[in-house]
C-alpha positions, 0 to 999 in steps of 0.5 A, spaced: 499 500 500 501 507 499 501 509 504 502 517 503 497 516 497 492 514 503 494 520 507 492 525 501 486 520 500 483 521 507 485 528 507 482 529 501 475 526 503 476 528 509 475 536 505 469 533 500 465 531 507 466 539 511 473 538 513 479 541 513 484 539 509 489 535 513 489 527 514 494 522 518 496 515 517 501 511 523 504 505 519 508 499 523 510 493 521 507 494 515 500 495 517 497 501 518 496 502 526 491 508 526 488 514 522 484 520 522 484 526 518 483 533 521 476 533 525 476 540 529 470 543 523 466 537 525 467 537 532 469 544 534 474 541 539 481 545 536 486 539 539 481 536 533 488 535 529 490 529 525 496 527 528 493 528 535 487 524 533 491 518 530 497 518 536 491 517 540 488 512 537 495 508 535 498 509 542 491 506 546 491 500 541 498 498 542 498 501 550 503 505 550 505 512 550 510 510 545 511 510 537 517 507 537 518 503 530 512 507 527 512 512 521 508 517 520 505 520 514 501 526 515 500 531 509 503 538 511 509 540 516 505 540 523 503 545 527 506 546 533 502 542 538 503 537 533 509 537 533 510 537 540 506 531 540 510 527 534 516 529 538 513 526 545 511 520 542 518 518 539 516 515 532 521 512 528 520 518 521 515 522 520 514 524 513 510 529 510 507 529 503 507 538 502 509 544 505 506 550 508 509 555 502 506 550 497 500 550 501 499 557 503 496 560 497 490 555 498 489 555 505 492 559 511 491 560 518 493 566 522 488 567 528 489 571 534 496 569 538 498 563 533 500 565 526 505 560 523 510 564 520 511 568 528 509 562 532 516 558 533 518 565 534 513 565 540 515 559 543 522 561 543 520 567 547 520 568 555 513 567 558 512 573 560 513 577 553 509 572 549 503 575 546 498 570 549 498 573 556 501 568 561 501 570 570 505 566 575 501 564 581 507 560 585 503 555 589 508 551 593 503 545 593 504 545 587 510 542 586 508 538 593 504 533 586 511 533 583 515 530 589 508 526 590 509 522 583 517 521 585 515 518 591 511 513 587 515 512 582 520 509 586 524 515 587 524 515 579 524 521 576 523 519 569 517 515 565 518 508 567 520 506 559 520 512 555 525 513 551 531 518 552 535 522 548 541 516 550 536 511 546 
């Protein structure tokens, strides 16, 4: 099966049904493990991006938050939210099929705090200087939750089985 073409067809079908032009297909051991189109328009859920939904389904199927050994096909370069999820689940490879520059004449998403041309700069900006108003409200018992987590995990700070930069 041509997984890239399947991703394109999934996105095209989503547009025909009133959705947005994005799709994700996750492949492991030569088989589709999970797939999803972007369902933001259909669900009014701003996190219902194709990558997020497919990652959720694949991880649920495997019973792990790690997609080691998987290849993830996505229609276009991911947004920052999806990029974070892709990094977090640690697939072997992400294959994107088009770029923002290529699709920009046909589709743009430039919300109040989310313009793709500047958003990555926003991530590197100190939190107190970001466009999205943020306020630090320190509470000592907030850190206590993390101490409790470490205690419950035998003194270990890392999530068991999580791939690290050394893996």
